[in-house]
C-alpha positions in Angstrom: 112.7 49.5 76.9 109.7 47.6 78.3 107.2 49.5 80.5 107.9 47.2 83.4 111.6 48.2 83.3 110.7 51.9 83.1 108.3 51.4 86.1 111.0 49.7 88.1 113.4 52.6 87.4 110.8 55.1 88.7 110.2 52.9 91.8 113.9 52.8 92.5 114.5 56.5 91.8 114.0 57.9 95.3 115.4 61.0 96.9 118.7 59.9 98.5 120.0 62.0 101.4 122.8 59.8 102.7 125.6 58.6 100.5 128.8 56.5 100.6 131.0 59.5 100.6 134.3 57.7 99.8 132.9 56.6 96.4 133.9 59.3 93.9 131.7 60.3 90.9 133.7 60.6 87.6 133.3 63.9 85.8 132.1 62.0 82.7 129.1 60.7 84.7 128.1 64.4 85.4 128.6 65.3 81.7 126.4 62.3 80.8 123.6 63.6 83.0 123.8 67.0 81.4 123.6 65.3 78.0 120.3 63.7 79.1 119.1 67.1 80.5 119.8 68.9 77.3 117.7 66.4 75.3 114.6 66.9 77.5 111.6 69.0 76.4 111.9 72.8 76.9 109.1 75.3 77.0 109.0 77.1 73.7 112.3 75.3 73.0 114.1 78.2 74.6 116.5 75.9 76.5 117.5 78.5 79.1 119.1 76.2 81.6 122.8 76.1 82.3 124.8 73.9 84.7 127.8 74.0 87.0 129.3 70.5 87.6 131.2 69.7 90.8 133.0 66.6 92.1 136.0 68.4 93.7 135.9 67.6 97.4 136.7 71.1 98.6 134.1 72.6 96.3 131.5 70.0 97.3 132.0 71.2 100.9 131.3 74.7 99.7 128.0 73.6 98.1 127.0 71.6 101.1 127.3 74.6 103.4 124.6 76.4 101.3 122.0 73.6 101.6 119.1 72.7 103.8 118.2 69.0 104.1 115.0 67.1 104.9 112.6 69.6 106.5 110.2 66.8 107.5 112.9 65.2 109.6 113.0 68.0 112.2 115.6 66.3 114.4 118.0 65.5 111.6 120.5 68.2 110.7 121.5 66.6 107.4 124.0 64.0 106.3 127.2 63.6 108.4 130.5 64.3 106.7 131.0 60.7 105.8 127.5 60.6 104.3 127.6 63.6 102.1 127.2 63.7 98.3 130.3 63.2 96.2 129.1 65.5 93.4 126.6 68.2 92.6 125.0 69.7 89.5 123.9 73.3 90.1 120.9 74.1 87.8 120.8 77.7 86.6 118.3 79.7 84.6 120.0 82.0 82.0 117.8 85.1 82.0 119.5 86.3 78.8 118.3 83.3 76.7 115.1 84.1 74.7 112.4 85.9 76.7 112.3 83.9 79.9 109.8 86.2 81.6 107.2 85.5 78.9 107.2 81.8 79.3 104.0 80.1 80.4 103.6 80.1 84.1 106.5 80.8 86.4 109.9 82.0 85.1 111.5 79.2 83.1 108.2 77.4 83.1 108.4 73.7 83.6 112.0 73.3 82.4 113.7 73.0 85.9 111.4 70.2 87.0 111.7 68.2 83.8 115.5 68.5 83.8 115.8 67.7 87.5 113.8 64.5 87.1 115.7 63.5 84.0 119.0 63.9 86.0 117.7 61.8 88.8 116.6 59.0 86.5 119.9 59.1 84.7 121.7 58.9 88.0 119.7 55.9 89.0 120.4 54.2 85.7 124.1 54.6 86.5 123.4 52.9 89.9 123.8 56.3 91.7 121.4 58.2 93.9 120.4 61.8 94.0 118.3 64.4 95.7 117.0 67.6 94.2 117.3 70.5 96.6 115.6 73.9 96.5 116.5 75.0 100.1 119.6 76.9 99.1 121.4 80.0 100.5 121.5 81.5 97.0 123.5 84.6 98.0 126.2 82.5 99.7 126.4 80.1 96.8 126.5 82.9 94.2 129.5 84.4 96.0 131.3 81.1 96.6 131.2 80.2 92.9 131.2 83.7 91.4 127.9 83.1 89.6 127.0 86.0 87.3 123.8 87.8 88.1 122.2 86.9 84.8 122.0 83.4 86.1 119.1 82.5 88.5 120.0 79.7 90.9 117.1 77.3 90.5 117.9 73.9 92.0 120.8 71.7 93.0 121.0 68.0 92.3 123.1 66.2 94.8 124.7 63.0 93.4 126.5 60.0 95.0 126.5 56.3 95.8 123.4 55.6 97.9 124.1 54.9 101.5 120.6 54.2 102.8 117.6 52.0 102.1 114.4 53.7 101.0 110.9 52.2 100.9 107.7 53.3 99.4 104.7 53.1 101.7 100.9 53.6 101.3 99.6 57.0 102.4 98.7 56.8 106.1 95.1 57.2 107.3 95.8 60.8 108.5 97.0 61.8 105.0 100.4 63.1 106.1 102.9 63.1 103.2 105.9 63.4 105.6 108.6 60.8 105.1 110.1 59.1 108.2 112.8 56.8 109.4 112.3 53.6 111.3 114.3 52.2 114.3 116.8 50.7 111.8 117.3 54.1 110.2 115.6 53.1 107.0 113.9 55.8 105.1 110.1 55.5 104.3 108.2 57.6 101.8 104.4 57.6 101.7 102.8 57.8 98.2 99.1 58.3 97.3 97.4 55.4 95.4 96.6 55.6 91.7 93.0 55.2 92.6 93.1 58.4 94.6 94.9 60.3 91.9 92.5 59.4 89.0 89.4 61.5 89.7 87.4 60.3 86.6 88.0 58.3 83.4 86.5 57.9 80.0 88.1 54.8 78.7 86.9 52.4 76.0 87.9 48.8 76.3 
């Protein structure tokens, strides 16, 4: 893969919050995304993450009822029923695998973030959209899916056919990172410039 192709994949891989709900997601697609996830790097190679895959409509509704959507859009309650994701991947941490508490940094270290991004990139490569959610009613979700206590509920990846247009914008003068919607209901996401992110460099030509 050329760098330009990879760059374009990252540009197109935006957090999608509105989907074409009548487009179903095959179970094989979800298994393919877990296959990508299992091949990603893992702190100490402990590989403590496990997954619950869902594309059943009734069970998708159960997941949706446990989620909070788009805090920055205060007046938006979340996707309407016709805009909801057609599938979910619940990302769990198995506390019985290795010694999770001794991993560098937070419990499970960097694994959840790496895996979540891998799943999102994989979804985009399949012409799908996704959104990683951490605003979860974990007690309600645990009860609904009878998730054992040894599993920590970390993140949920919502997956579906994108039903909105998303644009990257320069960071505004006031520095606000909040995303917003225009009068045509297109979604806009401000990003800091590379010049702002690189604080120093020691590069030989």
